[in-house]
N, C-alpha and C positions, 0 to 999 in steps of 0.2 A: 458632222454637220456638212451638208453640201449646199453650195449656192453658186450662182453664176453672176459675174459682174463684167460689164463691158464699158470701158471708158468712152465717153462721148465727147464732151467739151469741157474746157475750163476757161471761163470768162472769154469765150470766143477765140481762144488762142490754142494752137496745136501744141501737144506735149506728149511725152511717152510714158511717164510714171506718175503715180500719185504724189510722190515727194516733189517732183518737178512742177506739178500742177499747183501744189500749195506754195511753192516758192513764188510762182506768178501771183497768187492771191496775196501773199505777204507783201510783195513789192507794191501792190495796189493800195495796201493800207497806208502807205506813206503819202499818197496823193491827198492834198488838202481837202478836197471835196469828199473823197471816200472815207477819210479819217474821221469825219464828223459823224459817221454812222455809229450808233450805239444801241444797246438794248435798254428799253425803258421797262421798269417794273413798278407796279402799284402795290404797296403794302408788302407783307411777307407771308410765307406759308404758315408759320407758327401763329401769326395773328388770325389768319383764316381758319386754321384748325381749331383755335380756341373759341371760335364763334363770333368773330368780328366780321359780320356780313354787311354792315352799314357802309354806305359809299357816298363819295362826293365828286369823284372824277367821272366826267360824262363821256359817252361814246364820241360825241362831236369833238371834244378836246383830244381824245385819243387819235382821231383821224388826222389831226395835225402833227402827230408824233410818229405814226407808222402805219403799215398796211397789212401786217402779218403777225399772228400771235394767238395765244390761248389765255383763257381766263374764265371768269364767271360774272354773274350779275348780282345786283343788290338783293339781299335776302337769300342768296345762293340759288337764285331763280334760273336754274339750268346752266348750260355750258356755253361759253363764248368761243367762237371760231372766227378769227380775222383772216381773210384771204383776199388778195388783190384789192385791198381797200374797202371791202365790204365786211361788215361785222354781223355775224349770224348768231342767233340764239336758239339753242336746242333745249326745249323744255321737257319736263318729266312726262307730259302727256303725249310725247312723240312728235310734236309739231316743231318744224324748223321755220323760223321767220327771220327777216332782216331787222336788226335792232334800230330803234329810233335814236337820233343824235342826242336826245334828252335822257336816254336810259343811262343808268349809273353802274359803275363797276367797283367792287371792293378789292379785286385782285386781278392782275393781268401781267403777262410778259409780251412785249410788243417791239417789233423791229420794222425798219424799212427794208424789205427783202430784195436782195440782189445776189444771186448765187455766185459763190466763188468757184465751186466745182460742180460737175454734173456727171451722173453715171446712169447706166441702165441696169436694173435688177429684176429678178423674177423668182417666183416660187420660194418665198421666204416668209416665215412667221414674224410677228412683231419682235420677239426675242432675238431671232436670228438676224433680222435687219439691224437691230441695235448693235449686235456684235460686229456686223459688217461695217457699220458706220464708225464704230470705235476703232476698227482696224485701219480706217482710211484717214481719220482726222490726225493732224500733226501732234496734238496734245490733248489730254483730258482736262487740262487746267483752264480751258476757256469756255465761254458760252457759245452755243451754235444754234442757228435756226435751220430747221430741216423740213423740206417739202417733198412729199412722195405722192406723185400723181399717176394714176393708172387704174387697172382693174383689181379689185379686191375679191378674191374667191370667197372669203368670208370675213366678217368683222363684227365684233361685239362692242357696243358702246353703252354708256350710262348717262343719266342725268338725274339730278336731285330736285325735288319739289321745292317751291318757294317757301321760305320760313318766315315766321313772325316773331316779334320780340316777346319774351326774352329768348335770344337765339341759343340753341343747344350747340355743343361742340360738334365738329364735323364727324368724328368717329361714331357718334350716336345716330347719324343719319345714313351711313353707308348701308346698313342692313335693309333699309327701306327704299333704296335707290331704284329707279326704273331702269331696266336693262333691255336693250334692243339688239336683235340679231338680224344681220343682212347677209345675203349671198349673191355672188356674181354682180357686184355693184361697182360702177365707175365713180371715182371721187378722188379727194385729196386728203392725205394725212398731214396736218399742220403740227410740227413738232418743235420742242425746245429741249436742248440738252444742256444740263447744268453740271458744273464740277462738284466734286464731293465736299469741298471745303465750304460750300454755301448751304449746307444742311440747316434747316430752320428758316432760311430765307426763301428757298426754292425747292421743288422736288428734285432730288439728286438723280442724275442720269437722264433717261429719256421720258418725255411727257408729250403724248400725242392726243390731239383732238381730230375729228373727222367731219368732213362735209361732202355730200354726194354731188356729182355733176348736175343732177336735176334739181338740186337744192330742196330735196324732200327728206333727207336723212342726215343724221349727224350725232354728235355727242363726244364725250370723253372716251377715248379708245381703251378698252380693257384687253383686247387681243384681236389680232387679224392675221390673215395670210394673203399676201399679194400674189397676183398672177404675173403680168408684165407691167412694169412701172418705171417711171423716171425719178431718180433720186437727186435732189439738189441740196447743197449744204453751204451755209454762210457762217463764217467765223466772226466773233465779236471780241474786241480787245477793250471795249468800254461798256460799262454797265451802270445805269443810273436808277436809284430807287426813290420813289415818291412815298413818303410816310404820311399817313392820314393825320391831319391836325384836328383830331376829334377826341372826345373824352374816353370812349371805349378803348382806343389805341393807347392813349396816354396812361391809362390805369392798368393796362394789361401787364401781366407778369410774364415777360419774355426773356430768354427763349423758354419754350416748354421743357419740362423735365424729361 
């Protein structure tokens, strides 16, 4: 595997190696203001996978918690992409719109994004980029928010159509998902990396959603190849889960076998 990485900046401070850059980032975590940053999660992956798509947490409430993340909407109505404080919805009909504050979500990972480290990358597939990120982070035992902005030589995304009660399990819906293929498109991959010990709570490893610069394309990323892009990473040492206080969640048999 070949890839090219150029170190650009780390929290606006000059440094020479990835390890020294992360030392700067770690020292910042002790600042009283920075330390309050945490990742917010609504519900769990197992709950979503079992068909719990009802929701009570609104987009308006989420905007008070963070500005960057991935998730879905009530009834599994497409993909949620939060970027720069805007919450976008990519539906199965291929239309990308900005969500209303009253829209509800059954699952999301959300942060207040402020990169700890920044790099320049090029000519990498999604799998290769994940490997590069894993080689740069100080440990795989934390959560990370990942922002990749630039030109995507190709990207394949998906979205699932809105469901009605009684909700089927997620696995039954994957074969009928809508798939979209884009080429030579500028945009941002919004990613969350989760540690392996949270299996069942979150997708383990890298989970990317995408939104184009012209706000006409997006979805859950299945595969991509970047051209020239900027990679930004933020580490989180705090993680908070909001559990739905509703009957479907209370009666769910979790974790899934």
